[in-house]
N, C-alpha and C positions, 0 to 999 in steps of 0.2 A: 397371416401369413400360413398357416397350415392350408386354408383354402387354396395359395395361389402355389403354394409347391408342392401339392397333392394334384393343383392341375396340371402342372409340368411335369409330373413323373406319368401323369395317364396321358399326357398329351405326348409324350415321347414315345411311350411303347406302341399309340397309332401310328405316329409317324415314321416310327422305326418300318414299319408294313407297309407305307407308303413312298420315302423317301428316294424308291429306282423311280417312281412315274414324271417322267418328262415334261407330260401335257402332248396337246396337240395343238397348239395356236400358241400365237404371242405371247409372251408373260406380259400380265397385267396387276396392279397395284392399284385394289380399289379402296383403301382404307386404311390407318393404324387406329389400334389401340392398345389397351393397357392388358398385361397378362391376368388380371384380375375378372373371373369366371362373368361377376356377378353385375361388372360395365362391359361386358363384350358387346352389347351395341352401342355402346356410347364410344362414337372418332373422337380425334383430336387430329390440329395438322402442325402442333408445334410442341420443342421438348427440349430439356434439358439435358446436354451430353452428361452421360450417366447414366438416363433413364433405359429401365427394360420395358421391351416393349411387342408389339404382334403387329407385323405388317401381313396385311390382307391382300388375296385377287385369287387369280384363275393364273394357271399353267406356267407355274413359280418352279416346279422339280427342274433337275437339273444343276441346281444351283451352286456358280462356281464361284459369286462376288457381290460382295454389300457396300455401298458408299454411302457413306453423311459428308454431305458438302465435300466432296471426290475424297475422306477420309475414309480408309479401310477400316471395317468392322469383322473383328473375331466372328463366325457363327458354326457352332454344331451340327454338323446333318442332321443328327437324329432331331431334332428340333426343328427341321427346314420339310417341309409336303406341299405337296403343289397348290396349297389353298394358302397356308400360313407360310411363316419364317419368325421364329420366337427370336429377336436377337438386344445386343445390350448397344445404345448409343455408347461408340467410344467416348470417352472423359474427354481424349484431344481432339474433337473434332471441331473443326474451324465457326467460328462464328462470327456473326457481322459485326460484333465488339472489336476483333480481332483483325475483321478482312470486310472490309465493307463491298467485296464482288462476290462473295460467296454467292455460290448456286443456289442454294436455300430449295436441294431436291435431297430425295432417297436414288439410288441408279439400283439397280436389283438385274447382277449379269447371270443370265443361264445359260446351257449349253445349245439352247436354240434362239437365243432371244435376248436383249435388254428390253426392260422396264423402268420409268421414271416417276418420279409424284413430288408436288411441290412442299416442301415441310422444311419449318423452318427448326434453328437450334437456336433458343436462346439463353439468356444467362438471369440471375434473380437480379433484382438493385444492388446496389452498392450499399454494404451496411458500414456503419463506423459507430465503432466499439470509446475509440477513445482518444482525446487530444494530449500532447506535450509540445513544448519549446524548445527550439537550443537556447544558448548561453545566448543571443545577442535579442533573443524576442522577436527575431524577424523571420523566422521558420518556425513554420508548425509541422507536427509529425501526424500524419491522421491515419490512425489505426482500427483496421476493420477487416472484411474481405468481398469480394467482388468487385475487386476495381481493376478492372478490366473495359476497356472502347470507351475512357474518358474526355468527356468533350469538354467541359470546364466545372472549376472549383470558385465558389462566390464565396466571400464573408461581408455579414453585417459593418459596413465602416461606411463613413461620408465618402461622398466620389465615387472614384472608380472601386468595383466590388470585386472585382474577377482577381485570383491570383495571377501573381507578374511572370511565375515559372513553377512550375512542379516537376518531379519525375515518381514513377509509380517501378515496386520492384516485382523483381521476376514470379515472384508469387502472389502477387495481383494481392498483399494484405498491407500493405502501409505506402502510402503517399505523403512525399515530400515536398512541401509547398511555400513557395514564399509569398506572405501577406501582403497586401495590395496595402500603402499609406493609407489615411485616415482614422480617427474617432469611432471605436466600437461601438455598436449600441447592441442591446440583449434579442435577441432573435437567433437565428439556424446558422451555420457555416455548411453548405451544399454541395455537393458532387455530384455532376452531372454525366450518366454514361449511356451507351448504346439502347439499353436496356431498363432505366430506368432513372431513378436518384437517391441517393440520399442525405441525409440531416443528421445534424448534431447542436446543440445547445452550444451560443458561442457570445462572446466570448466564456471559457472556461473561468468556473469561481478562482480567487486567487484565497489562499490561504496561507496561516501563520502556523504551524505545528507545536513548533518550541522556542522556547527563548535559555539561550546558554545561560544567563541569571536574570531571573524574574526579580532579585531584586538589589538590580545591580544599583551603584552609588553614582551622584553624577560624578563628570569626568572620566570613567571607566569605560572602554570599548565593549561590546557586546554582540553573539552574533543570532542571529533570525534565521529561524531554519521554517522552508514553507515547500508554495509549491505555487508558479505561475508567475515568478518574480518580474513581468512583462513592463520595462517602461518607471521604473519607480521612483518616483521624484519626492518623496517627503516621509520621513518616519518620526509619528506623532507621538509623547508621553504622555503621562497623565499631565493635567492642567496646560492642555492645550500647545506643551513647549516641544521642539523640533528639535531633533538628535541632528549632530553634525557631522562631521567626516564621512561621508553617506559610502561605503562600499561594496557595490552588489556582485560578488563572487558569481553568481552563477542564478540559471531561474529558480534555484532551489533555497536559495543560500545570500544572505545580506552583513555587511557589518555596522556597526554606526556606535558614536559616541553617546551616553548618556548627557544629556545636560545638565545644567545645575539647576539646585532652586525648587530640584520637585516637592512640593506639599503633600500630595493625595495618591489614594495612590485607584486606579483603573485600568484599563486596558491598553496593549501598546499598540497602536492602528499603524499601519503604512498605505501609501496613494500611491498607484501605479496608472500605465496606459489603461489596466484591466479592469481597473476601479480602487477599492480600499476593504483592506482586510484587518479583522481584530487576534491576539493574543486569546489565545486560549485561558488564561489564568490571568488576575490581575498582575500587577505592573509595580516593584515597591510598596507589595500588600503590606508589609513590616511597620509602616506607616500608622495603618491603623488595626495591624494585629487583631481583625473580631474574633468575637468568641460565640458560638461555637466555632474551632476550628484550630484556632492557631492554640499551641501545642507551650512553644518558649519563643518569648525575643532573645532573652540572655541580659535582657540590659540590667537585669539587678543580679545579686549574688545569692539572696536568700532569700526572696518573698515567695509566697506561697500562691501566686498565680501564676499567668502564662506568660508573663515579663519573668522568667526565673527559672531555676531549676533544684533540686535538692543538694546536688552535690557529689557527694560522697569522692571517692579517687579522682574525680574529673575535671583538669583545672580549669581555670577560669580566665580570660582577658579582660580586661576593661577595655574602653572606648580607645584611650591612647596605645595600651600594652596591644590591642587589635591592629593598630596603625601600624604601628611599628612594625609589629613581626607578622601580620597579615593583611597588609594592605590593600583596600580597596572596598573593605567594607562596608556595613552599617551601621558600627556601632560596636558594643562590647560582643563578645564571645565566646564558646566554651571549647572546651583543647582535649584533643583525646590525644597523647603523648606516651607511646609503649619506651621507658627507656632504657628496660633491661633484654635480654634476651628474652627469647620464647622458644621452647623445646618442641618438639616435633607434636601435632596430635594434642597441644596442651591445654585446648576448651580456650575458653575465654580468662581474662588478666586481670585484677584489682591492685593485688599486694603489692606494694613497692612502685606501683606506676601509676601517673593520672589515665587509668583506664577503662573509667566507665561513669557516667554520666545519667544521673537517675533525675530525670524533669517529675514538674508535679503532676497532680492529679485532676487533671481538666475534663471538661465538656469535648468530643469529637463534633459530633454531630448533633440536631436538634430529636430525631428522632433516633432512639434505638432499634426499630423494629426493622428497618430497611436495611435491603441488600447492600455489602458492603462492591457488590459488582461496579466496576468506574472510577471507586476512588482507589487514591493514592496518598503515600504518609511522603512528603518534599520540606527540602532543607537545604540551606546553601552551602558548601564545603571547600575548604583550602588547605588543598598539599603542598604543604610546606618543602618537602624534599621527595626527590621519585621514589611511587606505590610500586615497588615491586615482589611485596611479600606480607602476609598477614591479614585479619580483614575484620570486617567491623559487623558485631551481630546487634539485630535492632531488637529486643526484645519485650514485648508487653508484662509486666506485674511487675509488683512492691518491693521491699526491703524483702530481699531471698526468697522472692518468690518469681524468679521468670522462667516460670515453667508452660505458662501457657499456649505463647502464639511468637514465634521468633523468626527472622530475615534476615539474610544474608548481605550484605555491600562490602564488595570487591571489583572497582572497575578495573584496576589494573589488568587484570584477567584477557580482557579485553582489549585493551589497550596494546599498539603498536608493538612490537616485540616483548610485552608482559609487562610494558612500563609505564605507568602513568605519570606524567611529567606535570610538574608546575602550572599553573595557566590560570593562576589568576581566584575572585570567587566562582563557584559554581554552581545550578543547580541538580541535584540527584533527585529522579521518582521511582520511587520504590510502589508499586501495586500494591494494594493489601491483599491481592492475593498471592502474593509471595511470602506472606508468614504464615508459615506452618506449623499446626500444631505439634507437643510433642518433646520441648527443649529444657533438660532443669539446668540451672544456670552453670549447676560447676561438673558440668556434664562435659566430656574430653572430644566428643565426636557433632559434628552439625548433621541432625534425619532433616532428608527430604523426605521419607516417609509418611509423615501428616496430612493434613490434608488443614485446606484455608477453613476459617470464618463461612460462615454464609452472610448473617446479617451484623449488624455493631452489638446486638444483646449478646452473642455468643461471646464474646472479648469477657472475663472477668473482671475488669477494671482499664481505666483509661492510661494509668500510668507506662510509661517508656521509658527503658534505659539504653544507652546505647555502649556497648562492650569489645572494648580488643579482642581478638579473640587467634587463634590459630589450628585449625582443621585439615593441616598439612603435613605432606610427610616428612616435610624435612622444616630445621630448626629456624627460626627467624633474629636476626642480628639485632640487636639493641638499636635504636632512634630508626627503628622501618620504617614507623607508622607514626607521624605528627602534624596533624589534622585539625582545623578548627571548623566548629560547625555554627553554623546558626539560621534563624527563625523555622524551628518546626513546627510545621501544620498537616492539618490533612486537610483534602480536596478533592472535588468531585470533576474526576480527567486524568489525565497524564501532563 
């Protein structure tokens, strides 16, 4: 860049001394080159609009105008001499992509004549960066650049492969195309234009990003979120059982009723026009509750393994009680019920409230030297009444020792209107990186200044407690928190 700048400055000084020389003969253009002195002997016959070039020739003095494909270009008289004109091709100069009848010429107008030179303005080929679908799955949005002079768009589908119709936006960065009928096969979507073609892998993968309740009981309705839900025909649950009442809400979401009779844990799968996709986590993992990883299924009240919990002030609901008060669960559950008011900045509560659940000390992972990156704490929860105040602290530590790492759980804060409404059993995901260091159990404020752990071995214990707390500036009325919790587990992923 310094060489080019130096060249322009020096050339401008020379040009300023010679700019009034109009020459003695008719103007002639002999060639076009770049402004880089190192390549001054290299001529070219085409360029992209917006390029800085040097027009070479004879008798070019007395310059009055320069046109590229009949588009007028600004010029600085200081950079115009009898032999050279430094000029930038207008970014708006028309090309054959927009007008097939462009003259493909440079025209230099002087006070003693006009010179023309055959020169092509072209565009880079189309570049596709992403694809997405409308909710019908019949329209694709092709995102990218250089979508000018489009000739056709093809899809890897059986039968007719050409888009049934398409439109291009004014900035030439998006094409909206109607997909031709036919079964897609793995290849590329192609956009053909005047100056080349662009390709993008097609069909794009269908993915499941999350399931509203990863331990959904038979007969309950769950929501599956993901991408490219086009032509969904089946939702398959563990044991090859098919879901019922399928409702495709959009290309990113569907609802389905969990079938009865699931007896194994496996991925949930969906099938559609674009192929198949599997859930990132096991569905109905409570059936096998694998260890390490499962912290508690709460199927027992006083056992010392991952089917139970230590207790303390936390409540317990057996299967019958859970079914009555927190319907749609997968057996027994633990209860957090804040039965008395909490004052402002009260921190966690326990005395007089079933507000603390202490889990047993069970292993999280086999290799504690590995990073916590990408791991999450998951559990299902059931909100009995509207939740709009108070929160849950999830603390790592044993009796009176909840002082190592703590995470905060208050989904009402991001819910519409600041109110989390009852909606059955839902899976919560808390990344382990949300657990920060430095909270004492009886501390009255939640500090977020601490850093997360790096490896699993950084945690002094694998015991976990769920505590009702209030770190807000206002008091929390009695019974504002009434939540059942089940199937606490550490998993890889979200």
